[in-house]
C-alpha positions in Angstrom: -0.1 0.0 0.0 1.5 3.2 -1.3 1.4 5.8 1.6 0.1 9.7 -0.3 2.9 11.9 -0.1 0.6 14.8 0.7 -0.7 12.5 4.1 1.0 13.3 7.3 0.8 10.6 9.5 1.9 11.5 13.0 5.3 10.5 14.8 6.6 10.1 18.5 10.2 9.8 19.5 10.7 8.8 22.9 13.2 9.6 24.9 14.3 7.7 27.8 11.7 4.6 28.0 12.1 2.2 30.4 11.3 -1.2 29.1 10.8 -4.5 30.7 12.2 -7.2 28.3 12.1 -10.4 28.6 12.4 -13.6 26.6 9.9 -15.6 28.4 5.7 -14.2 27.4 4.9 -16.4 30.4 6.9 -13.9 32.4 5.0 -11.1 31.2 1.3 -12.9 32.1 3.0 -13.2 35.3 3.9 -10.0 35.6 0.6 -8.3 34.3 -1.4 -10.2 36.5 0.1 -8.6 39.9 -2.3 -6.3 40.6 1.0 -4.2 42.4 2.9 -4.8 38.8 0.2 -4.2 36.5 -0.4 0.1 37.7 3.0 0.8 37.3 2.5 -0.6 33.3 2.3 2.2 30.9 0.7 -0.3 28.0 2.2 -4.4 26.1 4.4 -3.4 23.3 4.6 -6.8 22.5 4.9 -10.8 23.9 8.0 -9.8 25.8 7.8 -6.3 26.5 6.4 -4.2 28.5 6.5 0.1 29.1 7.1 1.1 32.3 6.0 4.7 33.6 9.5 6.2 33.9 8.7 7.8 37.5 8.0 4.4 38.5 10.9 2.9 37.9 12.3 2.4 41.3 9.0 1.3 42.0 9.0 -1.5 39.7 12.6 -2.8 40.3 11.4 -3.6 44.1 8.6 -5.6 43.1 10.6 -7.7 40.5 13.2 -8.1 43.6 10.0 -8.9 45.7 9.1 -11.8 43.3 12.1 -12.9 43.5 13.8 -11.7 40.2 17.0 -10.2 39.4 16.6 -7.6 37.1 19.4 -6.2 34.9 19.3 -2.5 34.4 20.8 -0.9 30.9 21.0 2.6 31.2 
C-alpha cells in the first residue's frame, strides 16, 4: 500500500523510556496478573516487552525483586 506524499502521519519520538524485556512471554503474563506491578505498566509493546511509566522505575525494580527476580538494569 502506497502512502500519499500529502498525507501526514503523526510520528512520536520517545526519549528515556523504561522497558521490561524478557525472552519468556509467560513472565510478562505473570507481571500483568500481579496488580501491584500491572498498575506501574504504561503498555504492552509485544509478547515479551512492557513499557513502564518512567517515574515508576524504582517501584518496578522493588516489586520485581520482591517477586524473586534479579533484573539487569541497562542505561
